[in-house]
C-alpha positions in Angstrom: -0.2 -0.2 0.2 1.7 3.3 -0.9 0.5 6.0 1.1 0.3 9.8 -0.5 1.8 12.6 1.1 -0.9 14.9 -0.2 -3.2 12.9 2.1 -1.9 14.1 5.1 -3.0 17.4 6.6 0.1 20.1 7.2 0.7 21.4 10.3 0.6 25.0 10.0 3.5 27.0 12.0 0.8 29.3 13.3 -1.4 25.7 14.4 2.0 25.3 16.4 2.4 28.0 18.0 -1.1 28.7 19.1 -1.2 24.5 21.0 2.0 25.7 22.3 0.9 29.0 23.8 -2.1 27.7 25.0 0.3 24.5 27.3 2.7 26.8 27.9 1.1 30.3 28.6 -2.3 30.0 29.1 -2.4 27.4 31.2 -0.3 27.1 34.4 1.9 23.7 35.2 0.2 22.4 37.6 -2.6 21.9 35.3 -0.1 19.8 33.5 -1.5 17.3 36.0 -4.3 17.1 37.1 -7.3 15.7 36.3 -9.8 18.4 35.1 -13.0 18.1 32.8 -13.0 21.5 31.9 -9.7 22.0 30.8 -10.2 18.8 28.0 -12.9 20.3 27.1 -11.7 23.7 26.8 -8.4 21.6 24.3 -11.5 19.5 22.8 -13.2 22.9 21.9 -10.2 24.7 20.5 -7.9 22.0 19.0 -10.4 19.8 17.6 -9.5 19.8 13.9 -6.5 19.0 15.0 -6.9 16.6 17.5 -9.1 14.5 15.4 -6.4 14.8 12.4 -3.8 12.7 15.1 -6.3 10.0 16.0 -6.6 9.2 12.5 -2.5 10.0 11.7 -3.1 12.5 9.1 -0.8 15.3 10.0 2.4 16.0 9.0 5.1 18.9 9.9 
């Protein structure tokens, strides 16, 4: 089976920066390790498209 790179979604630098900014600037280090349903929902809402592509192994950076 041959996989075409055209089938992968490209994670733009802006999108990557948005995720990194959220993780390291908008939330505290303590929040990285605490179970928090509200935080999970925020991540799902803000980064849904990226998460769905990642689950399907469709990201290409």
